[in-house]
N, C-alpha and C positions, 0 to 999 in steps of 0.2 A: 433147798431149805435144810441145811444141816442143823444139828442140835440134838435135843432129847428125842431119841428114837421111840420113846413111849408116849410122847405128847400127841394129843389129838390135833388133827389138821382140819380146818373148816374153810370152805370157800363159798362165796355167793356168785351166782350168774344172774344177770338181769333180763327182764323182758326186752323185746326190741320192737321198734317201729320201722316198717318199710316206708320210707318217706317219698321216694320217687323211683319210678322204673319197674316196680313190681307189677305183675309176676314174671318179668322177662328174664329173671335169673336162671330159670330152668329152661330157657330157650336161647342160650348163648347171648343174652342181652347185657344190660347194665342197670345197676341200682344204686341208690343212696339210702343208707339205713343209719339208725342211731340206737344207742343203748338207753333203755327207759328205766329211770331210777324209781319210778312209782311202785314197781312190782319186781319180785325176785324169787329165786329158789336158792336154798342153801343146802350144802351137803357136808356132813362131818365124817371123817375117817378116823377110826381109833384102832391102834394096834391091839391085837386080840390073840388069845390062844385058840379061839374057835376057827371053824372052817372059813375060808375066804368068802364063800357065798352066803354067809349068815347076814341077811339084810333086814333092816327095819323100815317100815313105811309110815307116812303120816297121812295116808288116805288119798293121795293123788292117784287116779286110776293109771295103772301100768307103770308107776314109778319104780317099783322093785325090779320089774323086768328091764326097765331102762338102765338101772344101775348094773344089773348083771350083764347086759349087752355091752356097755362101755368097758367093763372089766375084760370081757372076751376080746373085743376089738383092740383095746390097748395092749393086751398081752400078745396078741397075734402080730400087731404092728412091730412091737419091740423084738419079737422072735425073728420076723422077716427081715429086720434091719440090723440085726446083730447087736441089739441093745440088751445087755445082761441085767436081769432083775433079781434081787436077792429074794430068797424064799422066806417070806414072813406072812403071817395071817393078819387080817384086819376085818373090821366091821364097818359097814357104811350105813348111815341113816340120812334122811333128808326131810326138809320141810319146804313149803312153798306158799306164797300168797298171790300167785299169778292166777287171775280168774280163768276158769276153763272155757274153751271154745270161743275165745275172744280174738284169735289171730294174733296173739302176742308172744307166741313161741314158748309156751310153758314146758313142753316136754323136752325141748332142746336145752332149756336153761338148767334143768336137772342134770342132763348128761354133761353139759359144759362144766358145771360146778364140780361134778364127780371127776371129770378128767383132770381138772386143776389139782384136786386132792391127790390123785394117782401120780401126777408129775412130781409133786413135792414129796410124797411118801417114798417114792423110789429114787428121788433126787436125779431125775432125768430131764428136767425142764430144758436144759441146754442142748439136749440131743434130739428134741422133736421140734421141728420148725413151726413157727407161729402159723405160717400159711397152710400147713398140713393139718393142723388141729381141727379146723372146721370139718374136714373130710372124715376124720375119725368119729366126730359127733354125729354126722349125717349117716355114716355107715352103721353106727350103733342103732340109730332109729330105723334104718332100713331093715335091720334084723327083725324088727317087730312089725314090719309092713307099713311103716309110716312113709308116705310119699311127700317129698319136699325138695327144696333146692338149698344151695349153700349159703344164700344171703343171710338168713337168720343166724346161722352158726358163726359166720364171719363177724357180724355185729356183736355177738355175745363173747367171742374170744378176744376181739380187739378192744371193745368198749369205745365210747366217744362216737364221733360221726365218721362214717367210712363210705368212700366212693368205690364201687366195685365194677370191674369189667370182666365178664365171663366169655370173652370171645373164644370161638371154637379152637382156633390154632393154639392159643396159649394154654387152654385147658387140656388139649390133647398132648401137648409137649411136656407140660409141667404137672398136670394132674390137678391144677387149681386155677382160680382166676387171678387177676391183678387187683390188689387191694391197696387203696390209697387213703390213709387217715387224713381227715380234714379238721380244721379248727372248729370245735362245736360252738364257739362264740359267734360264728357266722349265722347261726340259726336265730330267727325271730322267736318271740314267745308263741308257744304252741299249746293246744289243749287236746284232751282226749275225751271222746264220747264212747260209752260202751253200755251194753244191756246186761241186766242182772241175770237174765235167763236166755242167753243167745242160742240160736239154732246152730247145729253142727256145721263147722266151716270146712270140713275135710273133703267134701265131694265136689268142690267148686271147679277144680282143674280138669275133671275127667274128659268131657267131650272136646274141649279146646285142644288138649294134648293130642288126642287121636287125630283131629283135623290137621294139626300142625305137622305131625309125623306123616300124614297122608299127602302133604304138599298143598294144602288149601291156601290159595293165593291171598285171600282176604286176611286169614289168621296170621300168615307169615308177614305180610306187609304191616298189619296193625301192630303186631308184636315188636317189629323193628321200630315203629314209631314210639311205642312205649319205652323201649330201650333208649331212644334218642332224648326222651324227656329227662332221663337221669343226667345225660351229658349236658343238656341245656341248663338243667337245674344246678349242676355243679358251677357253671359259669355265673348263673344268676345269684347264687349264694356268695360266691367270691366277690362279685361286684355289688353285693347287697341290693340287688334289684328285686325287691320283695313283691312288687306288682307282677313282675314276670313269674316269680316263684308261685304266687297264688294262682295264676292262670295255668301253670304247669300241673299243680296239684289237681285242679278241677279237670283238666284235659286227661290226666292219667286215669281218673275214675271213669270218665266218659268213654274212653277207649276200652277199658275193661268191660264196661257194661255192654258195649256194642258186640264184643267177642263172646261173652259168657251168657248174656241174656238175663232178663229179670228173674226168671224162675230159678236159675242156678244161684244168683246172688241172694235172693230172698228178700221179701218185703220189709222185714225188720231192719236189715242191713242198709237197704236203700233209703229207708226213712231216716236213719241216723245221718246219712250224707246230706239228705235234702233239708233236714231241719236246720243244719248249719248254713246251707246255701240260701235259705229263705231269709236269714238275717244278714246276708251279704258276706258270709265267711267262706273261705275255701276249704274243701274237705275231700278226703279219700280214705279208703281202707288202710289200716295199718298192716294187714296181711291179706288173708283170703276171706275176711268177713268176721263180724263179731265185735269189732272196735273200729273207730274212725279217728284219724288225726285231723285237727282243725287249726287253721290260721285265721285270726281275726285282724284284718288289715287296719281297722279303725280303732284297735286298742281295747283297753279295759271296759269301756262302756258297752262295746259290742259283745265282748265276752260275757259280761253280766247279763245282757239280754238273752244271749244264747243259753246261759246257765238256767235262766228262768224257763225258757222254752223246753229245754231238756227235762227239767223237773216235772213240768206239766205232762210231758209225753212218757214219763217213767224211765228216762235214760239217766245214767250216771255221767257226771261231767267234772273234770278236774284239770288243773294246769299240768303240763308235762314237765317232768324233771329229767334233764339229760345228764347221763353219767359220763365223766371224762374217761379217757383211755385207761385200760387196766394193765397195759404192758409194762413190765419192769425191765431193768437193764439186761437181765438174762434173756428175757423174751426178745428184746430188740436185737440182741446179739445173734439170734438164730435166723433173723429175717434175711431174705435174698437181697443182695445189694442191686440197685438199679443199674 
């Protein structure tokens, strides 16, 4: 992004929906995710005479620390890879409308938007591969003790609809998964249900992770089945077999429920899934709880009925807006050729 060195740079990163296969991304599995246009975080970078770490917040907990963490990770990555950065100061500020604790990846959106600003400020977008950027975002969050997988960050870097394969061999050889952008036009109309005051979704993975590491056969087999749902879902979407797609959404949640148990998932989160099922819609978590993605196979009348039921139950309900791919020509030029 050449031009006026004194001009402010601003980028948005959007919330994401884990559509199929989650949470297998942290277990060498596969997922399909998309970028959710309903909510976003924006970060502004302004050249400044002040110190680099003068940061301004708009009240999102931990946001300033997230910005500081990505600055550190970005600078270390450039140093380790022989990418020279000019010595100039800047100020970062951010804003976000992503509801907290809804499993819509609010923290990684802030980091993703900030990384985009840094890539353009230092004019190094062509030097840092698209596939590597989600790792930088995740590493910044790990600095703050956030436990997560790559799926969310991939969806936020790429935009649009993305199929991801995190097979162990590929991850160990290249340091990242295989990411395949799909045509977002393959998606049917989807809706979102979320609670105004959700419970914290951060503790959901704990015991399952330990059991998986300990070689628990039930967890390992079930997680493989969850990963297979993304593979089957990819085919179902390409073939526009939406009856199969609906079954896979429901199956994905049922398998998660078997592994994690109702106490870990939380009554409020389960009720959001079941309110959709009671009217014949397919539903599952968008992430680890707090929000639910819904497909109404019978169309607008079914969606209207569900909206009424959600309102009665005190849940928010809205149509999903899918954002197209964010990658420009420079980004596409950095991608590994198949």
